[in-house]
N, C-alpha and C positions, 0 to 999 in steps of 0.2 A: 506460546513462538515456539518454545522452548521445547515443547516434545516434534515437535516439527522439525527443528533444527538437529537431531536427536538420533533423530530416525533419518535423513538425512548424510550421520555424518560428516555435520558440520562441526569443526574443531573451533573451542570455545571461545581460545583463544582473538581468533579473525573478528569476533562478535564483539560491536558497542553495541551496547547499553542504548534504548531507546533513547531518552534521554537526552545524554549525549549526542543522537545521531542525530538527532531532531533540529541540533537548533546550527549545526550543519545545511541541513537543507535549507536556509533561503540563501547563500552562500553555493550552493551548487548554481554549475549550466547544466546541471543534467540530475535526474532520477531515472533509474532504468527499474521498472517492477514487470515480480516474471511470478506468474499465477496469483497473485497475493488476490485481493477479493476486502473484506471486510476490516484489513488491516490495516489499509488504506484508505478507508476514503472520510473525506470526507468530511459531510455529518451525524462523526460522534463527536466534531468540534465545534458543528458551526451550527448547531438543528437540537438546543436542548428536549425540544420533546421526541427524538428518535429512543428506538430503540437501544441503537447502539451507548445513546451521548454518557459522555466520561470515560467510552470503554477506552487508551494507552491504544496508538494508532500510530505508523510514520509517516509524517507531517514531507508530504513529497509535492501534494503540489504546493507546496511554496518555492524549489522550482524551477528554473528558469519555464526548462521542458519537465515534462515528465511522458514517459511511453509505457506502455504498460504491453506484455504481453500472455497472452491467451489464447485458448481454444474458441472461449466467443463471449458477448458479452451478458452470462448469466448471472444469479441471485446470490450472491456466498450464504453462509452458517443466519446468517442473522433476513436473511431470507427478507433485504431491499436491496433497492436500485447501487447502486456505488456511483457518486454524485462527482468522484477522480474524472470518471471518463468521460466528461460530459466539461468537464473544464477546457476554458480555455488551450493555457496551454500543455496539453494532457493532445493525444497520438494511441492508438491503439492498435496495434498489431496482432492479428487475428494465424492462430495460425496452432498446429501439432508437433510434439517433440516423434513422436511415431515414425 
């Protein structure tokens, strides 16, 4: 993920380590996800047989509500469905920034 942040010229001073920010999602009213896929997939934590099992992910599904902004519901790099997209407390907003 650091490579992606560097490519987007994100100042590291405003980025929290995943281990720290994950503790805050349970207290959050909303988590907004922009364009991410595997890095927010709860399958990594909930399914020990998943190919992404144990991969560090942001626990956005623990917020009261999550909203994912994407161009479509396609699979990520791991080529698996993202179970976040189907959680009751998640909404999908499809569109393009073009």
